[in-house]
Backbone as JSON Lines, residues from 0, in Angstrom:
{"i":0,"aa":"M","n":[-10.67,58.6,89.76],"ca":[-10.28,57.42,90.07],"c":[-10.89,55.99,90.23]}
{"i":1,"aa":"R","n":[-10.53,55.0,90.07],"ca":[-11.43,53.59,90.06],"c":[-11.02,52.94,91.61]}
{"i":2,"aa":"L","n":[-12.27,52.74,92.3],"ca":[-12.06,52.08,93.26],"c":[-11.61,50.63,93.09]}
{"i":3,"aa":"P","n":[-10.96,50.09,93.85],"ca":[-10.77,48.29,93.55],"c":[-11.91,47.59,93.88]}
{"i":4,"aa":"L","n":[-12.28,46.81,93.19],"ca":[-13.57,45.96,93.31],"c":[-13.4,44.65,94.57]}
{"i":5,"aa":"D","n":[-12.68,44.48,94.7],"ca":[-12.23,43.35,95.89],"c":[-12.58,43.84,97.17]}
{"i":6,"aa":"R","n":[-13.31,44.75,97.54],"ca":[-13.73,45.31,98.86],"c":[-15.35,44.86,99.2]}
{"i":7,"aa":"F","n":[-15.45,45.04,100.41],"ca":[-16.49,44.55,101.19],"c":[-17.78,45.09,100.66]}
{"i":8,"aa":"Q","n":[-17.8,45.96,100.23],"ca":[-19.22,46.78,99.55],"c":[-19.39,46.31,98.31]}
{"i":9,"aa":"N","n":[-19.04,45.27,97.27],"ca":[-18.95,44.47,96.52],"c":[-19.55,43.34,96.61]}
{"i":10,"aa":"Y","n":[-19.52,42.54,97.91],"ca":[-19.56,41.3,98.13],"c":[-21.49,40.9,98.8]}
{"i":11,"aa":"R","n":[-21.89,40.13,98.52],"ca":[-23.35,40.07,99.37],"c":[-23.22,38.7,99.65]}
{"i":12,"aa":"T","n":[-24.24,38.86,100.44],"ca":[-24.44,37.07,101.26],"c":[-25.34,35.96,99.86]}
{"i":13,"aa":"I","n":[-25.09,34.98,99.73],"ca":[-25.41,34.1,99.11],"c":[-25.41,32.72,99.99]}
{"i":14,"aa":"T","n":[-26.49,31.93,99.78],"ca":[-26.13,30.23,100.17],"c":[-26.03,29.66,99.12]}
{"i":15,"aa":"A","n":[-24.75,29.07,99.78],"ca":[-23.91,27.99,98.6],"c":[-24.71,26.9,98.33]}
{"i":16,"aa":"R","n":[-25.21,26.81,97.01],"ca":[-26.04,25.61,96.27],"c":[-24.76,24.21,96.11]}
{"i":17,"aa":"F","n":[-23.93,24.08,96.85],"ca":[-23.17,22.78,96.53],"c":[-21.98,23.08,97.14]}
{"i":18,"aa":"A","n":[-21.16,21.92,97.46],"ca":[-19.91,22.05,98.31],"c":[-18.51,22.43,97.23]}
{"i":19,"aa":"S","n":[-18.21,23.41,97.56],"ca":[-16.52,23.69,96.62],"c":[-15.52,24.32,97.95]}
{"i":20,"aa":"K","n":[-14.75,24.7,96.92],"ca":[-13.35,25.82,97.86],"c":[-13.78,27.17,97.48]}
{"i":21,"aa":"A","n":[-13.69,28.13,98.79],"ca":[-13.44,29.56,98.81],"c":[-12.47,29.73,98.29]}
{"i":22,"aa":"T","n":[-12.35,31.2,97.88],"ca":[-11.07,32.02,97.3],"c":[-10.3,32.04,98.38]}
{"i":23,"aa":"C","n":[-10.68,32.06,100.01],"ca":[-10.13,32.28,101.09],"c":[-9.33,30.95,101.5]}
{"i":24,"aa":"G","n":[-9.3,30.03,100.55],"ca":[-8.87,28.36,100.68],"c":[-9.91,27.64,101.77]}
{"i":25,"aa":"H","n":[-10.88,28.13,102.24],"ca":[-11.35,27.16,103.19],"c":[-12.54,26.43,102.52]}
{"i":26,"aa":"E","n":[-13.31,25.63,103.03],"ca":[-14.31,24.61,102.24],"c":[-15.76,25.33,102.56]}
{"i":27,"aa":"I","n":[-16.59,25.19,101.31],"ca":[-18.04,25.68,101.7],"c":[-18.48,24.47,101.3]}
{"i":28,"aa":"K","n":[-19.92,24.35,101.99],"ca":[-20.67,23.18,102.01],"c":[-22.02,23.71,101.59]}
{"i":29,"aa":"A","n":[-22.69,22.82,101.15],"ca":[-24.05,23.32,100.95],"c":[-24.62,23.9,101.6]}
{"i":30,"aa":"G","n":[-25.55,24.79,101.44],"ca":[-26.3,25.52,102.28],"c":[-25.48,26.56,103.19]}
{"i":31,"aa":"D","n":[-24.31,26.54,103.08],"ca":[-23.65,27.59,103.96],"c":[-24.15,28.93,103.36]}
{"i":32,"aa":"Q","n":[-23.75,30.02,104.46],"ca":[-24.09,31.25,103.87],"c":[-22.67,32.24,103.73]}
{"i":33,"aa":"V","n":[-22.21,32.58,102.75],"ca":[-21.15,33.19,102.12],"c":[-21.19,34.11,101.58]}
{"i":34,"aa":"G","n":[-19.97,34.81,101.52],"ca":[-20.02,35.81,100.88],"c":[-19.28,35.74,99.65]}
{"i":35,"aa":"Y","n":[-20.15,36.66,98.35],"ca":[-19.76,36.39,96.75],"c":[-19.88,37.76,95.98]}
{"i":36,"aa":"N","n":[-18.59,38.03,95.55],"ca":[-18.48,39.32,94.67],"c":[-18.56,38.54,93.2]}
{"i":37,"aa":"P","n":[-19.52,38.98,92.55],"ca":[-19.77,38.97,90.92],"c":[-18.91,39.63,90.07]}
{"i":38,"aa":"R","n":[-18.52,41.07,90.79],"ca":[-18.06,42.09,90.11],"c":[-16.04,41.42,89.6]}
{"i":39,"aa":"L","n":[-15.88,40.68,90.37],"ca":[-14.53,40.21,89.81],"c":[-14.55,39.28,88.75]}
{"i":40,"aa":"K","n":[-13.62,38.92,88.13],"ca":[-13.63,37.96,87.07],"c":[-12.04,37.2,86.9]}
{"i":41,"aa":"P","n":[-12.5,36.07,87.68],"ca":[-13.52,34.74,87.85],"c":[-13.84,35.8,89.63]}
{"i":42,"aa":"A","n":[-15.73,35.4,89.8],"ca":[-16.01,35.64,91.17],"c":[-15.14,35.58,92.34]}
{"i":43,"aa":"K","n":[-15.21,36.08,93.44],"ca":[-14.79,35.71,94.86],"c":[-15.75,35.2,95.51]}
{"i":44,"aa":"T","n":[-15.37,34.13,96.66],"ca":[-16.16,33.53,97.6],"c":[-15.38,33.52,98.91]}
{"i":45,"aa":"V","n":[-15.81,33.92,99.59],"ca":[-15.51,33.86,100.97],"c":[-16.34,32.97,101.99]}
{"i":46,"aa":"C","n":[-15.61,32.09,102.62],"ca":[-16.19,30.8,103.28],"c":[-17.09,31.61,104.47]}
{"i":47,"aa":"A","n":[-18.15,30.52,104.73],"ca":[-19.23,31.19,106.0],"c":[-18.7,31.71,107.38]}
{"i":48,"aa":"E","n":[-17.42,31.06,107.55],"ca":[-16.69,31.61,108.84],"c":[-16.02,32.55,108.73]}
{"i":49,"aa":"C","n":[-15.32,32.92,107.4],"ca":[-14.29,34.33,107.06],"c":[-15.97,35.28,106.95]}
{"i":50,"aa":"W","n":[-16.63,35.13,106.8],"ca":[-17.84,35.9,106.12],"c":[-18.44,36.53,106.9]}
{"i":51,"aa":"R","n":[-18.56,35.52,108.17],"ca":[-19.36,35.94,109.38],"c":[-18.2,37.23,109.72]}
{"i":52,"aa":"R","n":[-16.84,36.37,110.35],"ca":[-15.91,37.53,110.83],"c":[-16.07,38.92,109.88]}
{"i":53,"aa":"W","n":[-15.93,38.67,108.8],"ca":[-15.63,39.71,108.08],"c":[-17.35,41.22,108.04]}
{"i":54,"aa":"V","n":[-18.14,40.43,108.08],"ca":[-19.54,41.18,108.19],"c":[-19.41,41.79,109.82]}
{"i":55,"aa":"A","n":[-18.41,41.23,110.95],"ca":[-19.04,41.57,111.68],"c":[-18.0,42.58,112.36]}
{"i":56,"aa":"E","n":[-16.77,42.34,111.45],"ca":[-15.57,43.56,111.58],"c":[-16.15,44.86,110.9]}
{"i":57,"aa":"N","n":[-16.78,44.72,109.92],"ca":[-17.38,46.13,109.31],"c":[-18.68,46.85,109.75]}
{"i":58,"aa":"C","n":[-19.35,45.77,110.74],"ca":[-20.52,46.21,111.48],"c":[-19.82,47.25,112.44]}
{"i":59,"aa":"E","n":[-18.95,46.62,113.11],"ca":[-18.09,47.13,114.58],"c":[-17.64,48.54,113.69]}
{"i":60,"aa":"A","n":[-17.18,48.63,112.74],"ca":[-16.4,49.77,112.22],"c":[-17.6,51.02,111.97]}
{"i":61,"aa":"E","n":[-18.71,50.35,111.45],"ca":[-19.84,51.53,110.99],"c":[-20.43,51.86,112.32]}
{"i":62,"aa":"M","n":[-20.54,50.94,113.28],"ca":[-21.05,51.74,114.7],"c":[-19.88,52.58,114.86]}
{"i":63,"aa":"Y","n":[-18.79,51.89,115.05],"ca":[-17.71,53.54,115.57],"c":[-17.5,54.53,114.74]}
{"i":64,"aa":"E","n":[-17.84,54.63,113.82],"ca":[-17.83,55.94,112.69],"c":[-18.77,56.56,112.7]}
{"i":65,"aa":"F","n":[-20.26,55.82,113.0],"ca":[-21.15,56.64,113.81],"c":[-21.53,57.63,114.55]}
{"i":66,"aa":"N","n":[-20.46,56.85,115.46],"ca":[-20.55,57.5,116.83],"c":[-19.38,58.34,117.77]}
{"i":67,"aa":"L","n":[-18.33,58.58,116.6],"ca":[-17.65,59.4,116.63],"c":[-17.86,61.03,116.95]}
{"i":68,"aa":"P","n":[-17.38,61.62,117.71],"ca":[-18.08,63.1,117.88],"c":[-17.32,63.94,116.91]}
{"i":69,"aa":"Y","n":[-18.22,64.94,116.59],"ca":[-17.38,65.83,115.41],"c":[-16.46,66.58,116.26]}
């Protein structure tokens, strides 16, 4: 079974080199730390604000999962 490619683990943080519009629909400014998924064709981007929120949500979920009792 193949996992979908549009998952958090397939994204990485990059610094935007130019202004553009993210796949999420928000604006990206040069220098923003954004999420980037090169595995998809065309590649997908997530704006800085959405990316920070998504990273925080996944960090919280990971902490929760590691602290669950067996």
